[in-house]
N, C-alpha and C positions, 0 to 999 in steps of 0.2 A: 507362633507357628502359623496364625492365619495370613499374617503379611507375607510370610514365605509361601505360601500354598497360592496366593493371588500373583506370584511373580516378583513380589516386593522384598527386598533385603536391605540391611543396614549399609551393606556397601554400594548398592545402587542409587540407594539415596544420598550418601555421600558424595559420589559421582555428580549427580544431579546439581546438588548445593554448590560443588566446587564449579561446575558450567556455567550456573547463573550467576556465581560470584566473578568470574571472568567476563562474563558479557557484562554485567554492571560495570566493572572496570572500564571495559572497552567504550561502553556508552559514555561513562563518565568523562574518559578522555577526549571524545568527540566534542562533546558539550564544551569542554573547557578550549579546545581548539577553536570552535566556533565563536565564543565568547571574546577569545583573543584576536579574533578577525574583526571584531567590532559588533557582532551580532549579540542580541540580548533575548534572553527568555521569551518574553512577551511576543517579541517580533517573530520568534521562531514559532511560537504556538498559533500566532494569527496566520504566519505563511502555511502551516500545515493545515490549518482549518480552511484556508483559500485553496489549496490543493485538493482537499476531499471535495469541496463543493465543486470545484472545475470538473473533477472527475465523476461525481455525480451528474451534472450537467451534461457531459460527453456522453455518459451512458446513455441517458435520456433520449438525446440526440441521434444516437445510433440505433436505439429502438424504434425512433419514430422513422428514421430512414428505411429501415427494414420493413417495418409494415407499409411505408409507400412504395417500396420495391415489390412487395407481395402484391399488391392492389395493381400496380402497374405491369406486373408480370416480367419484371425487368430484375437485375442483378442490383445489389446496394453499390457496388463499384461503378455502374452506369449512372448511378444519380449524382457521384461527386462533382462531375464538371457543371452538371445544372445548377448546383448551389456555390459553386464556387470553391469546393473543397479540394483539398491537396490529399492525396492517398495516404500521406504521413500524419494528417490531421486525426 
């Protein structure tokens, strides 16, 4: 009864389990497709790691541009040409 009082019941748990199993199956298919395209798990993990590192570095760069913009009293957008950045960067 305490589970039902918390809004959790067997039916909702079974639905959650089913959704997780479907997601696992979808991810397994994606992994199989990538492997069939010539990728391997180690390369994919390395690529993901590099993407995380890139995003961290980009976030730091954005933070620094923001601080510089405040110091100069301009917008971050105005600093992009000075540093050779594209608005899509």
